[in-house]
Residue, then its C-alpha position, 0 to 999 in steps of 0.5 A: m440942709p441942717e442935720d437931723r436932731h436926735e429927738d426928731r429921729v426918735a419921734l419918726a422911728s417911734a411913729s409906726p405901730a410896726a416898729v421893726t427893730r427892738l430899739a425902735a420898739s423901745w423908743r415907741r414904748s417910751m413915747l407912747k406908753h410912758g408919755l415921754d418927750p425925747a427933747r425934754a428930759p425930766q430932772i432926775q430925782a434921787m430917793t432919800t437916804r431913808e427910802l434907799a436904806e429901806r429898798r436895800e434892806r428888802l434885798d439884803g440877802f441878795l446884796t450881800v451875795a452880789r457885792p463881791q461880784l460887783d467889786q470884782l467887775f469894777q476891778l476889771v473895768c475901772p481903768t476904762g473910766c466906767n461906773v458899775l451899778l446894781t439895781d432892783a427890778s424897778g430900776i432903782v440903783l442900789e449899789q455902785r462902784v466908781n473911781d473918785a476921779d469919775a464920780e462927779t461926771f456920773r453924778e451929773w448924769g444921774l447914774w448914782n445910788g437911789t436914782d430911777w433908771s427905769e424906761q418909765a423914767e428915762g426912756t430907752n436906756g441900758i438899765g430900763t430896757c434890760l429890765a423891760e425886755g428881760r434880756q442882755v442889752t447894750i444901749h450905745r450913745d444915740e440909741h438912748f431915748y433922751a437927747r441928753n443921754t446920748g453921751l453914754s454907753c450902757m451895757d446891762a444884763p438881767i439878774w433872775g432870782p431863785d423864784g424865776r422872777l427878775i430881781g435886778a439889773l447889772d450895769v456898766s456905764s461909760a461916758r467916754s467918747d473913745h469907747t467903740e461899740r466893739w469895746n462895749a461888746l467886750i464889756g457887755a460879755q463880762v457884765a453878762q458873766s458877772a450877772r450869771q455868777i451873782e444869780a448862781a451864788f444867790f441861788r445856792a445861798s437861798f437853799p442852805g443844806a440842799r444838794i445843788l445839781s448843775a448842768q449847762t443848758d444853752g450856755i447857761e447854768a441850770l441849777v436844781a436844789v435837792d433836799k435830803d429826801d431827794l426832793a427837788i425844792g428849787a430851780n433857777r430860771a434856766a432849769r425851770r425852762a429846761f425841765g418845764l417847771e413852774k415859770e416863777g414862784v415857789l417850786r412844787p416839791r417833787p422827787a428828783s427822779d420824777l423830775f429828770g427821769r431815770d435811765d439805768e438809775v442815772t438821770g439825764f441831769e446827772r449825766a450832764e453834770r458828770a460830763a461837766v465835771i469831766r470837762a472841767l477836770a480835763r481843762a485843768e489837766g487833772n488838777v482838782s483844785a483848779a477844776a473846782r474853782a472853774l466850777g465855782v465850788g469848793r474842792a471838798t464839794l467837787y470830791r463829793r460830786m466825783q464820788r457820787l457821779g462815779i468819777s474815780e480819782n486816778p493818781g496818774r492823772l488827777s492832782r489835788g493842787 
């Protein structure tokens, strides 16, 4: 009996309206909503140089913040023959990092600047499915919709803008057959961490002059921007969810004390921030510079936070580094 073809397996799994897995649901979207055929992939079309430049210009501030993180992520994964990509919210590749030796391979796959990797264009794939579902995904080889893409493994994480809306996806793609699902999971974890770092850096850059309050919620950094009048003027997606704020769009300014609630003049958010600073100092064995790096802030900023939060510098325990 001949082995089942990939396209037949995709079609069969997509046939039921009660698709029980996220993968099957994505395959079904690709086939029924977008009208794609897993056996007949369209030829990838790239944007013109001008079209790509216009896309980049619209997101210039975001890309400026993201590029150092892309460089850092690439340095971590480049020895494994991977391609690092950053897209906009519609799945257009805006930035990439790839070794010269691997460039032609990924160009042939269409994983290149200016190409469209939305689900609408490519069916189930790391970039498109990440954006369609707004969550971290790994699409490993034959989990792709198109048979022609089953030689790829794609690890992706969404990036959310300061307004709570999806702004893009961060992707690491590999065409190596020796990359196992376990190895991909390690890369996926690094992709997710890099995406969160880009989010946080862009949020901070979007509110110059504001005081940024931060705390961990479900393992994700919740950020709130507070102006000189103690009004909360911005919140990232995690903070919007944690504090029941507007889901997306411009945040209605409100007193920070009203937002977080007061308990003996100390907000719950401030208590969480204080605990995070103390944990960072403890992990750094009292080295303030090391703690500041772990928190993603400057040493002077950390000293100001310590003073505001009532964390005194103990010469016997803390080091300026």
